[in-house]
PyMOL commands that place a pseudoatom at each C-alpha (Angstrom):
pseudoatom trace, name=CA, resn=MET, resi=1, chain=A, elem=C, hetatm=0, pos=[110.349, 31.728, 23.356]
pseudoatom trace, name=CA, resn=ARG, resi=2, chain=A, elem=C, hetatm=0, pos=[112.876, 34.846, 24.912]
pseudoatom trace, name=CA, resn=MET, resi=3, chain=A, elem=C, hetatm=0, pos=[111.502, 38.426, 25.077]
pseudoatom trace, name=CA, resn=GLN, resi=4, chain=A, elem=C, hetatm=0, pos=[113.336, 41.349, 25.887]
pseudoatom trace, name=CA, resn=TYR, resi=5, chain=A, elem=C, hetatm=0, pos=[111.190, 43.175, 28.504]
pseudoatom trace, name=CA, resn=ILE, resi=6, chain=A, elem=C, hetatm=0, pos=[111.890, 46.580, 28.746]
pseudoatom trace, name=CA, resn=ILE, resi=7, chain=A, elem=C, hetatm=0, pos=[110.044, 48.414, 31.882]
pseudoatom trace, name=CA, resn=ASP, resi=8, chain=A, elem=C, hetatm=0, pos=[110.859, 51.978, 33.517]
pseudoatom trace, name=CA, resn=ALA, resi=9, chain=A, elem=C, hetatm=0, pos=[110.608, 51.994, 36.789]
pseudoatom trace, name=CA, resn=GLU, resi=10, chain=A, elem=C, hetatm=0, pos=[110.830, 54.538, 39.714]
pseudoatom trace, name=CA, resn=ASN, resi=11, chain=A, elem=C, hetatm=0, pos=[112.829, 55.205, 42.471]
pseudoatom trace, name=CA, resn=ILE, resi=12, chain=A, elem=C, hetatm=0, pos=[116.071, 53.809, 40.736]
pseudoatom trace, name=CA, resn=LYS, resi=13, chain=A, elem=C, hetatm=0, pos=[118.859, 55.820, 42.094]
pseudoatom trace, name=CA, resn=CYS, resi=14, chain=A, elem=C, hetatm=0, pos=[121.692, 54.301, 42.649]
pseudoatom trace, name=CA, resn=GLY, resi=15, chain=A, elem=C, hetatm=0, pos=[123.956, 51.165, 41.971]
pseudoatom trace, name=CA, resn=GLY, resi=16, chain=A, elem=C, hetatm=0, pos=[122.245, 49.735, 45.601]
pseudoatom trace, name=CA, resn=CYS, resi=17, chain=A, elem=C, hetatm=0, pos=[119.415, 49.936, 43.620]
pseudoatom trace, name=CA, resn=THR, resi=18, chain=A, elem=C, hetatm=0, pos=[120.740, 48.373, 40.912]
pseudoatom trace, name=CA, resn=SER, resi=19, chain=A, elem=C, hetatm=0, pos=[121.766, 45.372, 42.789]
pseudoatom trace, name=CA, resn=ALA, resi=20, chain=A, elem=C, hetatm=0, pos=[118.220, 44.959, 44.694]
pseudoatom trace, name=CA, resn=ILE, resi=21, chain=A, elem=C, hetatm=0, pos=[116.126, 44.489, 41.258]
pseudoatom trace, name=CA, resn=GLN, resi=22, chain=A, elem=C, hetatm=0, pos=[119.080, 42.429, 39.923]
pseudoatom trace, name=CA, resn=ASP, resi=23, chain=A, elem=C, hetatm=0, pos=[118.876, 39.901, 42.417]
pseudoatom trace, name=CA, resn=ALA, resi=24, chain=A, elem=C, hetatm=0, pos=[115.146, 39.938, 42.916]
pseudoatom trace, name=CA, resn=LEU, resi=25, chain=A, elem=C, hetatm=0, pos=[114.361, 39.862, 38.906]
pseudoatom trace, name=CA, resn=GLY, resi=26, chain=A, elem=C, hetatm=0, pos=[117.168, 37.025, 38.722]
pseudoatom trace, name=CA, resn=LYS, resi=27, chain=A, elem=C, hetatm=0, pos=[115.313, 34.780, 40.961]
pseudoatom trace, name=CA, resn=ILE, resi=28, chain=A, elem=C, hetatm=0, pos=[112.532, 34.231, 38.823]
pseudoatom trace, name=CA, resn=ASP, resi=29, chain=A, elem=C, hetatm=0, pos=[112.865, 31.117, 36.844]
pseudoatom trace, name=CA, resn=GLY, resi=30, chain=A, elem=C, hetatm=0, pos=[113.205, 31.970, 33.281]
pseudoatom trace, name=CA, resn=VAL, resi=31, chain=A, elem=C, hetatm=0, pos=[115.076, 34.887, 33.787]
pseudoatom trace, name=CA, resn=GLN, resi=32, chain=A, elem=C, hetatm=0, pos=[118.121, 35.099, 31.973]
pseudoatom trace, name=CA, resn=THR, resi=33, chain=A, elem=C, hetatm=0, pos=[119.881, 38.828, 32.078]
pseudoatom trace, name=CA, resn=VAL, resi=34, chain=A, elem=C, hetatm=0, pos=[118.747, 42.181, 33.772]
pseudoatom trace, name=CA, resn=ASN, resi=35, chain=A, elem=C, hetatm=0, pos=[120.308, 45.069, 32.953]
pseudoatom trace, name=CA, resn=VAL, resi=36, chain=A, elem=C, hetatm=0, pos=[119.481, 48.485, 34.620]
pseudoatom trace, name=CA, resn=ASP, resi=37, chain=A, elem=C, hetatm=0, pos=[120.043, 51.994, 33.391]
pseudoatom trace, name=CA, resn=VAL, resi=38, chain=A, elem=C, hetatm=0, pos=[120.217, 54.317, 36.813]
pseudoatom trace, name=CA, resn=ASP, resi=39, chain=A, elem=C, hetatm=0, pos=[120.028, 57.391, 35.155]
pseudoatom trace, name=CA, resn=SER, resi=40, chain=A, elem=C, hetatm=0, pos=[116.771, 56.613, 32.848]
pseudoatom trace, name=CA, resn=GLY, resi=41, chain=A, elem=C, hetatm=0, pos=[115.506, 54.048, 35.317]
pseudoatom trace, name=CA, resn=ARG, resi=42, chain=A, elem=C, hetatm=0, pos=[115.019, 51.543, 32.730]
pseudoatom trace, name=CA, resn=VAL, resi=43, chain=A, elem=C, hetatm=0, pos=[114.991, 48.056, 33.820]
pseudoatom trace, name=CA, resn=THR, resi=44, chain=A, elem=C, hetatm=0, pos=[115.875, 45.773, 30.402]
pseudoatom trace, name=CA, resn=ILE, resi=45, chain=A, elem=C, hetatm=0, pos=[114.859, 41.586, 30.898]
pseudoatom trace, name=CA, resn=THR, resi=46, chain=A, elem=C, hetatm=0, pos=[116.070, 39.089, 28.592]
pseudoatom trace, name=CA, resn=ALA, resi=47, chain=A, elem=C, hetatm=0, pos=[113.088, 36.104, 30.176]
pseudoatom trace, name=CA, resn=ASP, resi=48, chain=A, elem=C, hetatm=0, pos=[110.753, 33.180, 28.812]
pseudoatom trace, name=CA, resn=ASP, resi=49, chain=A, elem=C, hetatm=0, pos=[107.274, 35.192, 26.923]
pseudoatom trace, name=CA, resn=GLY, resi=50, chain=A, elem=C, hetatm=0, pos=[104.405, 35.499, 28.911]
pseudoatom trace, name=CA, resn=LEU, resi=51, chain=A, elem=C, hetatm=0, pos=[106.408, 36.768, 32.752]
pseudoatom trace, name=CA, resn=ARG, resi=52, chain=A, elem=C, hetatm=0, pos=[105.771, 40.755, 32.191]
pseudoatom trace, name=CA, resn=ALA, resi=53, chain=A, elem=C, hetatm=0, pos=[103.500, 40.910, 34.798]
pseudoatom trace, name=CA, resn=VAL, resi=54, chain=A, elem=C, hetatm=0, pos=[105.315, 38.838, 36.883]
pseudoatom trace, name=CA, resn=LEU, resi=55, chain=A, elem=C, hetatm=0, pos=[108.463, 41.082, 36.426]
pseudoatom trace, name=CA, resn=ALA, resi=56, chain=A, elem=C, hetatm=0, pos=[106.292, 44.046, 36.811]
pseudoatom trace, name=CA, resn=ALA, resi=57, chain=A, elem=C, hetatm=0, pos=[104.945, 43.188, 40.057]
pseudoatom trace, name=CA, resn=THR, resi=58, chain=A, elem=C, hetatm=0, pos=[108.631, 42.162, 41.473]
pseudoatom trace, name=CA, resn=LEU, resi=59, chain=A, elem=C, hetatm=0, pos=[109.670, 45.167, 40.734]
pseudoatom trace, name=CA, resn=GLU, resi=60, chain=A, elem=C, hetatm=0, pos=[106.712, 47.220, 42.939]
pseudoatom trace, name=CA, resn=ALA, resi=61, chain=A, elem=C, hetatm=0, pos=[107.227, 44.820, 45.754]
pseudoatom trace, name=CA, resn=SER, resi=62, chain=A, elem=C, hetatm=0, pos=[110.907, 45.314, 45.679]
pseudoatom trace, name=CA, resn=GLY, resi=63, chain=A, elem=C, hetatm=0, pos=[109.919, 49.107, 45.879]
pseudoatom trace, name=CA, resn=TYR, resi=64, chain=A, elem=C, hetatm=0, pos=[110.096, 49.795, 42.451]
pseudoatom trace, name=CA, resn=PRO, resi=65, chain=A, elem=C, hetatm=0, pos=[107.290, 50.392, 40.704]
pseudoatom trace, name=CA, resn=GLU, resi=66, chain=A, elem=C, hetatm=0, pos=[106.449, 51.511, 37.139]
pseudoatom trace, name=CA, resn=LYS, resi=67, chain=A, elem=C, hetatm=0, pos=[105.818, 54.584, 36.130]
for i in range(1, 67): cmd.bond("trace and resi %d" % i, "trace and resi %d" % (i + 1))
show_as sticks, trace
zoom trace
């Protein structure tokens, strides 16, 4: 089952941040889409159910910890 996860993250400042986040989260099995709103620092991910902890941990490991 697909879920939409919304994670507010720190340190998102530019398009380069967007690319890094999309690359990191895109490597996780079960992730379909990753959208990053630089202005709000919000990351919206469509992915399989049960992945929220993995998504948040991956963001943190990439330098974008959850707010």
